[in-house]
N, C-alpha and C positions, 0 to 999 in steps of 0.2 A: 435628383434627377429633372434630366432636360426631360423637356414637351416635348414629346414627339410630331414632326414638322405634318403630319397627316390630320393631326388630331384639329394641330391649330388653323389647316383649309377649312374642317368643319367646324370651326366655332366662323370664320369668314363669316364661312356658308351660312350663319344660319344670321349674322347681324345683317344679311345681303341680300336675302329672301326672306323678312321677317320672321320668320317660327321656325319651330326641329320641324315641323309635318314639311315641311315648302322647303324645308332641304333635304332631312332624304327623298324627298321627288327628289330632287335636280342631279342625288350625287347616284341617284340607286342604290341606297342599301337603308337597311333598319333604323326608326325613328328611335329603335333602343341606340343603339351606334351614335347617332349622333347626343342622346341625351348622358352618356358615358363619358365620350371625346370631350363634351362642358363639363363636366362635375369632372373632369381628371384633370381638364386645367388648371379649372376653379383652386380645388383642394394644394395642386402644386405650389397654387400660387398665393392661395392666406386667404386668396380676397371674393367679389365676390366680381365679378365679369359680367351677368348678365341679369337686368329685371324682369322671373317672368309673371305676366297673364292671361289670364282667359282665351285673349282675341292674338298677343300681339310678346313678341322680347324686345325689351330696348335697355342699352347702354347703362352702363350706372359711371359718375364721372371716375376710376381709374380704370376696367373697361372699357372707355373709348377712348383715353388715351393708348391701354395697352396696342388698343386692335392698331390703333393708323402705323403705331413700332410697325406692328408683328408683318399690317399688308406689305410695306418699304421692303423687313427684313428675309420673307420668305417673294418677293421679289429679283433680292440681288441672288440668293441658291436657285432659281430656277436661272438666272443669267449665264452665271456662273456654269449651270450643271449644259447649258444649251452650245454657249460660246467651247469648249471642248466639245461637244460631241461638231456637232459643222465643217469644223476649220477644214474646207477645203472641200468644202463639200458643195451641190446646189443648196438651198435654205427650203428644211422642211421643218413642218409641224404645222400650229394651230395657230393664224391666223386672224381676231375680229373684227371686224371692221363696220363702223354703225354714221349712220348717212344718216339727215331726213328720207325720208318715205317714196319723192315724185325724182330725187338727184338716185337713189336705187334704183329707182324701176328701170326711168329715159336714161344714164350713163353706166350703169357699174353691169346689169344684169346683163348689156348688148355683149359682156366684154367677159363672163365670169365663161368661158366657156374655153378662147382663142389662153383666158391667163392662161388655169388648170390644163392643160398641152401642153403651156412651156417650161410649169413651175405642178408635175402630177405630185407634186412631197407634197408640199401646202398646202391643209381643208382649210380653204377659202368661208368662212363665219359673219354670215351680215345679219346687219339688226340694224331696224327702224328708229330714229325715235327722232318728231320732231322738234323736240329741244337740245339743247348741251347737255350734254351726259358723263356724270363726273367718269372716268376714264377707269381712273382702278377698282370703287367701286363696283362700276358696272361691270370690272375684268374683258375693260375695248380697250387691243392696244394701238387702235391708229379709229379720223375720228371727220371726216368729212365736215367742214364748220362754210358755215354761209353768213359774209358779211364781218363785219372786224376783227380783227381779235382782240379783245382784254388780258386771257390766262397769260397770265408771265411765263408763268412754270412749265409753257406745253412749248414745243420746239416745231414748228410748221412751216412746214413745208410751201410757198405759191400754186397750185393751180390755174392759177389764171381767175380771167373774167368773166363772165356772165351778166349782159346786161338785159338793167328788165322794157317791159315792156307793159299794151294801158292794149288790152285784149275785147275782143268782139267775137261774137260767131257768126257771120252772115245775114241768117234765120232772125237774133235778137235785131240788127241794123236795121232791118229791114221795117220790123213792128214799130220803132223806138227813136229812127232815125239816126242822125253816127253826130253827136260830141262836136266841136269846133272850137271849144276852148274847153280849159277847167271848171270855171264856172258853167257851168253846160252839164258839167254830172250832179251838178242839185236837181234833175230833172230827171234820174234817171234810176234803174234797179242797178246795185253794183257786191261781189260782191269779197267780202274782206275773209278776214283769222278773224278765230274769235283768239288767240295768243300770237306770239308776243302780240303789245300794240304796236310800235315799228315795224312791222308785216303791214299794217293799214296809213304809212306817209307815207302814202303814191312822190314819185318826182313827178311833181308837174309847179311848175310857175305859180301862184299866187295857190295853192294846194291847202287846207285847209283838215283839221283830220277828221278820218271819213266814220260816219255812220251807213255800217254797210245793209244791204237789206238782205243780203243774206253771210252767217258769217259758214265757214268752218273749219275745224283744224289742224289740216294736216293740206301742204300746196295741191296733189293730188287730184281729193275733194273740192277742189277750188276752180283745178278746170276745166273736174267733171258738168262740174258746171253751166260752166262757161263753152264751156261745148254746145251745155242743151239747148245753148239760148234764155240762162237765166239773167245776163246782164254785166256786165262788166269787171274788171277781175287787173289786175299790176302783176305781173310773175312774169319768172325767169327764165329767162331765154331755153337753158337750160332743159328745158318744161318741154318750151312753146316751138322752139323755132323750126323744129317740123308739122304744128299744124300752121306753122304761121307761113310754109314756104309753097303749102298744096291746099291751101284755102281755107281749111277749118276755121278759120283764126283770120278774122285783121286786127289790123296793127292803130290800136288811134293817139291822135292828140303830142306825137312823133315833134314838131316843133317848138311847144310848153314841156316835152319835159328836163328835165336835169340828168347830171353825167359825174360820177366821182361822190356819188353819193356814204354809199363807203360797203352800201347792199353790195351792190357788182361781189366783191371778194371773196374767189372762192379760196381755199387752205388745207391743206394734208394736215391733221395734228397731231399727235402724238410723246409719253415723256423721252427727256434728253437717256435717262436711262436704260430704255425702253429694254428686253432681253431676245428682244423681239426683234433684231433691228434691219437681219439681215431680209426679211421677209414681209420691214412693210418700206425697207428701199427697193425692192422686188417691188411689188405690188404699184411703188408708186411710178418710177420709173416706165413703168408698166402701160399704164392707164396715165399717163397726162397727155400723150399725145396725141391720144382717139379720143380726147373728151370734144365730146362737141358741143359747148355754151353758149 
């Protein structure tokens, strides 16, 4: 007897959410239904897929290989169904888009209303992650990534470049003075990232690894700390251009700045065989000319 695809979807949700209760909550079904589905799959295969502990579930070696295969297989089934349904129609269905929170706040949120008006049948779901997400594991259709790409399995469409700026608030500079060269930063308060470390490598001549006075896990918090006069930061133009134009932040050390570091690049990435290709193309084509990078 063949395993039902809905049982396999439940199994994937258990794996991705880390437990039976979390999967039941995510799918809005009873825990008993989740347990029955997983047990049915294991019985039909004759192997244990999951190791249950009191805190979470973990994949067995056989389970890990099986889950990787069915994840791709279910994606192909969805692709076949959606391509048949959507022929000759405007794109429709759910589109899950992930980006760092500052990009979501400053670039995507202002475009949502107009996008929805043009494509009313696309249900847009925005998520924010400060690191790179696994598109399959997180069930993400499209991710906006900042910096150089390393994953060759993903298809990428360049969205443009966003210059980096060394910035501080007028209030901070009135109290602490204006740095004239890179070495002057050693006498100033600086605001950096708690990770990844590459974000604390500022594009300045003679710059050494930053030991920030303050750190935060995402760019929007760094921006807020900078606006509040806590120190000097290095931030992308897509989140601070308006602050600079309106005088809330002052650009520093431009003669010392290096360009073409790779961190300026912004790409939309997705799997080549994505089942939501029409929705992805519609979204990228819509936002690209409207971004303020």
